[in-house]
C-alpha positions as CSV (number, residue, x, y, z in Angstrom):
1,M,135.1,106.5,98.9
2,S,137.3,105.3,96.0
3,M,137.6,101.9,97.7
4,H,133.9,101.4,97.6
5,A,133.7,102.5,94.0
6,S,136.4,100.0,92.9
7,R,134.7,97.0,94.5
8,S,132.7,94.7,92.3
9,N,129.1,93.8,92.9
10,D,130.1,90.3,94.1
11,T,130.8,91.6,97.6
12,A,127.4,93.2,97.8
13,L,125.5,90.0,97.1
14,P,126.3,88.2,100.4
15,L,124.9,91.3,102.3
16,C,121.8,91.2,100.2
17,G,121.4,87.4,100.8
18,Y,121.8,88.0,104.5
19,F,119.0,90.6,104.6
20,L,116.8,88.3,102.5
21,S,117.3,85.3,104.7
22,V,117.0,87.1,108.0
23,G,114.0,89.0,106.8
24,G,112.4,85.8,105.5
25,A,113.1,84.0,108.8
26,L,111.5,86.9,110.8
27,L,108.5,86.9,108.5
28,C,108.0,83.2,109.0
29,L,108.4,83.6,112.8
30,L,105.6,86.3,112.8
31,W,103.3,84.0,110.8
32,A,104.0,81.1,113.2
33,I,103.4,83.3,116.3
34,G,100.1,84.6,114.7
35,W,99.0,81.0,114.1
36,V,99.9,79.7,117.6
37,L,98.8,82.6,119.8
38,P,95.1,83.2,120.3
39,A,93.4,86.3,118.8
40,Q,93.1,89.3,121.0
41,L,89.9,89.8,122.9
42,P,87.9,92.8,121.8
43,S,88.6,95.9,123.8
44,R,85.9,97.4,126.0
45,F,86.5,100.7,124.1
46,A,86.0,99.1,120.7
47,E,82.2,99.6,120.7
48,P,80.5,102.7,122.1
49,D,78.5,102.2,125.3
50,P,74.8,103.2,124.7
51,A,74.4,104.3,128.3
52,R,77.0,107.1,127.9
53,P,76.4,110.0,125.5
54,P,79.2,110.9,123.1
55,I,81.5,113.6,124.4
56,R,81.2,116.8,122.4
57,I,83.4,119.8,123.3
58,H,82.4,123.3,122.2
59,S,84.1,126.5,123.0
60,D,82.9,130.1,123.0
61,V,86.5,131.3,122.4
62,K,87.2,132.1,118.8
63,G,90.7,131.8,117.4
64,P,92.5,134.6,115.5
65,E,91.3,135.7,112.1
66,R,92.8,134.0,109.1
67,V,95.8,135.7,107.6
68,V,95.9,135.8,103.8
69,I,99.2,136.3,102.2
70,D,99.0,137.4,98.5
71,T,102.1,136.2,96.8
72,N,101.1,137.5,93.4
73,Q,102.0,141.1,94.2
74,S,105.5,142.3,93.4
75,L,107.8,143.3,96.2
76,P,108.4,147.0,96.9
77,T,111.7,148.3,95.6
78,L,114.1,150.5,97.5
79,S,115.1,153.8,96.1
80,D,118.8,154.6,95.4
81,K,118.8,157.0,98.4
82,E,117.7,154.2,100.8
83,I,120.2,151.8,99.4
84,F,123.0,154.4,99.8
85,V,122.0,155.2,103.4
86,A,121.9,151.5,104.3
87,H,125.3,150.9,102.6
88,T,127.0,153.9,104.4
89,A,125.6,152.7,107.7
90,L,127.2,149.3,107.3
91,A,130.5,150.8,106.0
92,G,130.7,153.1,109.0
93,D,130.6,150.2,111.5
């Protein structure tokens, strides 16, 4: 790690230049391909078919009721006796 910290920023610039030049070349290649190749034909699923009705799925089964967790209430505290019993049970193991 100390080797990376002691290097100057001059060694990082060729790497940055590489990514900029390769990224720029790839971007130009994408533009050229988009210009040369024809546009895609519209899909048969792009527009709804008026002869077929839309599919609507309904179910009679209801999911479970919503669970509401109230985080504004304080947590219940343990009594000294419960803490002592829990501590002795662990110490006895």
